[in-house]
C-alpha positions in Angstrom: 41.5 32.8 -43.3 39.1 34.3 -40.8 36.8 31.6 -39.4 33.9 31.6 -37.0 33.0 28.3 -35.5 29.4 28.3 -34.1 28.8 25.5 -31.7 26.4 24.9 -28.8 28.1 25.8 -25.5 29.9 25.0 -23.3 32.8 24.4 -25.8 34.8 22.4 -23.2 32.0 19.7 -23.1 33.7 16.2 -22.9 32.6 14.2 -26.0 34.1 12.9 -29.2 32.4 15.7 -31.3 33.6 18.6 -29.0 37.0 16.9 -28.8 37.2 17.0 -32.6 36.2 20.6 -32.7 38.8 21.6 -30.1 41.6 19.8 -31.8 40.6 21.3 -35.1 40.6 24.8 -33.6 44.1 24.2 -32.2 45.4 23.0 -35.5 43.7 25.9 -37.5 45.1 28.5 -35.1 48.6 26.9 -35.2 48.4 27.1 -39.0 47.9 30.9 -38.8 44.2 31.0 -39.3 42.1 33.5 -37.1 39.3 31.3 -35.6 36.6 32.7 -33.3 34.5 30.3 -31.3 30.9 31.3 -30.8 29.2 29.3 -28.1 25.4 29.0 -28.9 23.1 29.3 -26.0 19.8 27.5 -25.4 18.8 23.9 -25.9 20.3 21.9 -28.7 19.9 20.1 -31.0 16.1 20.3 -30.5 16.1 24.2 -30.1 14.0 26.1 -27.8 13.2 29.8 -28.1 16.4 30.8 -26.4 18.4 28.7 -28.9 16.5 30.1 -31.9 17.1 33.7 -30.7 20.7 33.2 -29.9 21.3 31.6 -33.4 20.0 34.8 -35.0 22.0 37.0 -32.7 25.3 34.9 -33.2 25.0 34.9 -37.1 24.4 38.6 -37.2 27.5 39.2 -35.1 29.9 37.4 -37.4 31.7 40.0 -39.5 31.3 40.1 -43.3 33.9 38.1 -45.0 34.4 35.7 -42.2 34.0 32.0 -43.1 31.0 30.6 -41.1 31.2 27.0 -39.8 28.4 25.7 -37.9 28.6 22.5 -35.9 25.9 20.1 -36.8 24.7 19.8 -33.2 23.6 23.4 -33.4 22.4 23.6 -37.0 18.6 23.0 -36.4 18.4 26.3 -34.5 19.3 28.0 -37.8 16.5 26.5 -39.8 14.6 30.0 -39.8 17.9 31.5 -41.1 18.5 29.2 -44.1 18.4 32.1 -46.6 21.1 34.0 -44.6 23.3 30.9 -44.3 23.1 30.3 -48.1 23.8 33.9 -48.8 26.9 33.8 -46.6 28.0 30.4 -48.0 28.1 28.8 -44.5 29.6 25.4 -44.0 28.1 22.6 -41.9 30.4 20.3 -39.8 28.5 17.2 -39.6 29.6 14.7 -36.9 26.3 12.9 -36.8 22.9 14.1 -38.2 20.8 14.9 -35.2 17.7 13.3 -36.8 19.6 10.0 -36.5 20.0 10.2 -32.8 18.9 7.0 -31.1 16.2 7.5 -28.4 14.6 10.7 -29.6 10.8 10.6 -29.6 9.0 10.6 -33.0 8.0 14.3 -32.7 11.6 15.4 -31.9 13.1 13.1 -34.6 10.6 14.4 -37.3 11.4 18.0 -36.4 15.1 17.6 -36.5 14.9 15.7 -39.8 12.7 18.5 -41.4 15.3 21.1 -40.2 18.2 19.2 -41.6 16.5 18.5 -44.9 15.8 22.1 -45.2 19.3 23.2 -44.2 21.7 20.8 -45.5 21.3 21.2 -49.3 21.5 25.0 -48.9 24.9 25.1 -47.2 27.8 25.9 -49.4 29.6 22.7 -48.2 29.1 19.9 -45.7 32.2 18.4 -44.0 31.4 15.1 -42.5 33.7 13.3 -40.0 33.4 9.9 -41.6 32.8 8.3 -44.9 29.7 6.6 -43.7 28.2 9.9 -42.6 29.0 11.4 -45.9 27.3 8.6 -47.8 24.1 9.2 -45.8 23.8 12.9 -46.7 22.6 12.5 -50.2 19.9 9.8 -49.9 18.7 10.8 -46.4 18.9 14.6 -46.7 18.9 15.4 -50.4 22.4 16.9 -50.5 24.5 17.4 -53.6 27.5 14.9 -53.4 29.7 17.6 -55.0 29.2 19.7 -51.9 30.2 16.9 -49.5 33.6 16.4 -48.1 35.2 14.3 -45.4 37.8 15.1 -42.7 38.0 12.2 -40.4 39.3 12.7 -36.8 43.0 12.3 -36.1 44.5 10.3 -33.3 47.6 11.0 -31.2 50.4 8.6 -31.0 49.9 6.8 -27.7 51.8 4.2 -25.5 50.7 0.6 -26.0 48.3 -0.5 -23.3 50.0 -2.9 -20.8 46.9 -4.5 -19.6 45.5 -5.4 -16.2 47.6 -8.6 -15.6 44.6 -10.0 -13.7 41.4 -11.3 -15.5 40.0 -9.0 -18.2 39.6 -5.3 -17.6 37.1 -4.0 -20.1 36.9 -0.2 -20.8 34.1 1.7 -22.5 34.3 5.4 -23.2 31.1 7.3 -24.1 28.5 9.6 -22.6 25.7 8.0 -20.7 23.0 8.5 -23.3 20.8 5.8 -25.0 22.6 5.9 -28.3 25.9 4.7 -26.8 24.3 1.3 -25.9 25.8 0.9 -22.5 22.8 -1.1 -21.4 23.4 -3.5 -24.3 27.1 -3.9 -23.0 26.0 -4.6 -19.4 23.4 -7.1 -20.6 25.9 -8.7 -22.7 28.5 -9.1 -19.9 25.8 -10.3 -17.5 25.5 -13.4 -19.7 29.1 -14.2 -18.8 28.9 -14.7 -15.0 31.5 -17.5 -15.1 34.3 -15.5 -16.6 36.7 -13.1 -14.7 35.8 -9.6 -16.1 35.2 -6.2 -14.9 33.8 -3.2 -16.8 34.6 0.5 -16.4 32.4 3.0 -18.2 33.8 6.5 -18.6 31.4 9.2 -19.6 29.2 12.0 -18.2 25.5 11.5 -17.4 24.1 13.6 -20.2 20.7 11.8 -19.7 20.4 11.6 -15.9 17.4 9.3 -16.1 19.2 6.9 -18.4 22.3 7.1 -16.2 20.3 6.1 -13.1 18.6 3.4 -15.2 22.0 1.9 -16.1 23.0 1.6 -12.5 19.7 0.0 -11.7 20.1 -2.4 -14.5 23.6 -3.4 -13.3 22.0 -4.1 -9.9 19.1 -6.0 -11.3 21.4 -8.3 -13.3 23.6 -9.0 -10.4 26.8 -7.4 -11.9 26.8 -4.0 -10.0 30.0 -5.1 -8.1 31.7 -5.6 -11.4 30.7 -2.4 -13.2 32.1 1.0 -12.4 30.4 4.1 -13.9 33.3 6.4 -13.5 31.8 9.6 -14.8 33.8 12.1 -16.8 37.5 11.7 -16.4 40.6 13.0 -18.5 44.2 13.6 -18.3 46.4 11.2 -16.2 43.4 9.4 -14.7 41.9 8.4 -18.1 45.4 7.5 -19.4 45.8 5.1 -16.5 42.5 3.5 -17.4 43.6 3.1 -21.0 46.9 1.6 -19.8 45.2 -0.9 -17.4 42.6 -2.1 -19.9 42.7 -5.4 -21.7 39.7 -4.9 -24.0 37.7 -1.8 -25.3 34.0 -2.2 -25.8 31.4 0.1 -27.2 27.8 -1.1 -28.1 26.5 2.1 -29.9 23.4 2.0 -31.9 25.1 4.5 -34.2 28.4 6.3 -34.4 29.4 8.7 -37.2 33.0 7.7 -36.7 34.0 6.4 -33.3 36.9 8.3 -31.9 37.1 6.2 -28.8 37.5 3.1 -30.9 40.4 4.8 -32.8 42.0 5.6 -29.5 41.7 2.0 -28.4 43.4 0.8 -31.7 46.1 3.4 -31.2 46.9 1.7 -27.9 46.8 -1.8 -29.2 43.5 -2.9 -27.5 41.2 -5.5 -29.0 37.7 -3.9 -29.5 34.3 -5.3 -29.1 31.7 -3.2 -30.9 28.4 -3.3 -32.7 28.0 -2.6 -36.3 26.3 0.7 -35.4 27.3 3.2 -38.0 31.0 3.5 -38.8 32.3 1.3 -35.9 32.5 -1.9 -37.9 34.3 0.1 -40.7 36.8 1.4 -38.3 37.6 -1.7 -36.4 39.7 -4.3 -38.4 38.3 -7.8 -38.5 41.5 -9.3 -37.0 41.3 -7.0 -34.0 37.5 -6.9 -33.2 34.4 -8.6 -32.2 31.4 -7.2 -34.1 27.7 -7.8 -33.4 24.4 -6.3 -34.6 23.3 -3.1 -32.7 21.1 -3.8 -29.8 21.8 -7.6 -29.8 23.4 -8.2 -26.4 23.2 -12.0 -26.8 25.4 -11.9 -29.9 27.7 -9.4 -28.3 28.1 -11.6 -25.1 28.8 -14.6 -27.3 31.5 -12.7 -29.2 33.2 -11.4 -26.1 33.3 -14.7 -24.3 36.3 -16.1 -26.1 38.1 -12.7 -26.1 37.8 -12.6 -22.3 38.9 -16.2 -21.5 41.3 -16.9 -24.4 44.5 -14.8 -23.6 46.3 -16.2 -26.6 43.5 -15.0 -28.9 43.4 -11.6 -27.1 47.1 -11.2 -27.6 46.8 -11.8 -31.3 43.9 -9.4 -31.5 45.9 -6.8 -29.6 48.8 -7.1 -32.1 46.4 -6.5 -35.0 44.9 -3.5 -33.2 48.3 -2.0 -32.6 49.3 -2.4 -36.3 46.0 -0.8 -37.4 46.3 2.0 -34.9 49.6 3.1 -36.3 48.0 3.8 -39.7 45.2 6.0 -38.5 45.1 9.7 -39.5 47.0 12.0 -37.2 45.8 15.3 -35.9 48.8 17.1 -37.3 47.2 17.2 -40.8 43.6 17.5 -40.0 43.5 21.3 -40.1 45.1 21.5 -43.6 42.5 18.9 -44.7 39.6 21.0 -43.2 41.0 24.3 -44.8 41.0 22.5 -48.2 37.3 21.6 -47.7 36.6 25.3 -46.8 38.3 26.5 -50.0 35.9 24.4 -52.1 32.9 26.1 -50.6 
């Protein structure tokens, strides 16, 4: 199958969504499919003139007969091209509808929703990366359930985390943007000054003002010495952080799936999360602390015992490890995605 994957550039951006796309690309090519990546220029997902112009150019450049897959982050730029997308039976890859992004202004949110309501029902198929996202597409965006499929992310087998051996090392992985709720996590931990914890946040400063605000918040709450905003790291450095962690935490307001939580489970780490989107569905009860999105008081109370009660933490870690071994693997994700394309 000849496939063109249209996605906002740069394609090597560090995030769960881009990581999914890259792993999918690897699997498709390894299976013998000819996949072309088209990096869309301009501002996304709220498109500027450059994004709108490049979307038109990119679509026109895809050869006839090639299956078109547009990453949902770039779809709003194709709103003026809905007729052409429908004619060419394009497929949308939906990690997280952009209209649901936490922190957007009302004007931006309304514009994105209008674009997605106009586009989603006209695509030949929508492939969501979680069951939760798939369930939202019909009531929120008017999509035909018969045109919706799900291909959840895979996880790689990983060595079990050995822990810090000293206090409680908490790891959080996610870009520094409002939706990830790092401010909620910092506030939650600041309610536990009597416990021996330290937090490392791995993620790029996509929203520079927000990133500066997080550092200022840690200082204001008197926990700056315990919180390390490590930026974007990968490879051996990130693996060392996973190995040295005792607990994984993510306080997102919304996640379509939660790939970082899946990675934590694959390494046998207890998780502390909010019921933001699919996180609570992904994290098994025996291995997790779950609080309402945005509620730092509840999250802090939930994390207290996990931090100080090492016996409970060990039980949760075993439950996490067992759950992690049953997660989907990347080895079969490409075949699942091709199956969805064949239904379009």
